[in-house]
C-alpha positions as CSV (number, residue, x, y, z in Angstrom):
1,M,-1.6,-1.6,7.9
2,K,-1.5,1.7,6.5
3,Y,-3.5,4.3,8.4
4,I,-2.6,7.5,6.7
5,T,-3.9,8.5,3.2
6,S,-2.4,12.2,2.8
7,I,-0.6,14.7,4.6
8,R,-0.3,18.4,3.9
9,I,1.0,21.5,5.5
10,T,-1.6,24.2,6.3
11,F,-0.9,27.9,5.9
12,Q,-0.6,28.2,9.7
13,G,2.2,25.5,9.5
14,A,0.1,22.7,11.1
15,Y,0.2,19.1,9.6
16,D,-3.1,18.1,8.5
17,I,-3.4,14.3,8.4
18,Y,-6.2,12.4,6.8
19,G,-6.6,8.7,7.1
20,V,-8.7,5.8,8.5
21,I,-9.8,7.9,11.4
22,G,-10.6,11.1,9.5
23,E,-8.6,14.4,9.4
24,R,-6.7,15.5,12.2
25,Q,-4.4,18.7,12.7
26,Y,-1.1,18.8,14.6
27,F,0.0,22.3,15.2
28,G,3.6,22.7,16.9
29,Y,4.9,19.1,16.3
30,T,7.4,17.7,13.7
31,K,6.2,15.7,10.7
32,R,7.5,12.6,12.3
33,T,5.7,13.1,15.5
34,A,2.6,14.1,14.1
35,I,2.5,10.8,12.0
36,K,3.4,8.8,15.3
37,L,0.5,10.6,17.0
38,Y,-2.0,9.8,14.3
39,N,-0.8,6.2,14.0
40,Q,-1.1,5.7,17.9
41,E,-4.8,7.1,17.7
42,A,-5.5,4.9,14.8
43,K,-4.3,1.9,16.4
44,K,-6.2,2.6,19.6
45,S,-9.4,3.0,17.9
46,K,-9.2,-0.2,15.7
47,G,-12.1,-1.0,13.9
48,R,-14.4,2.0,15.3
49,Y,-14.0,4.0,12.2
50,T,-14.5,2.8,8.6
51,K,-12.6,4.2,5.5
């Protein structure tokens, strides 16, 4: 299942990820780690959020 819709970098350098659980910002993480964290949160919350 695809959890992430879009990823962008903010002017502060944080990764702004939008997907099934809404928008989250990850500052101080690599892109790979930010994606992993977002996906973990989305899997954990299974079904609590709707797209």
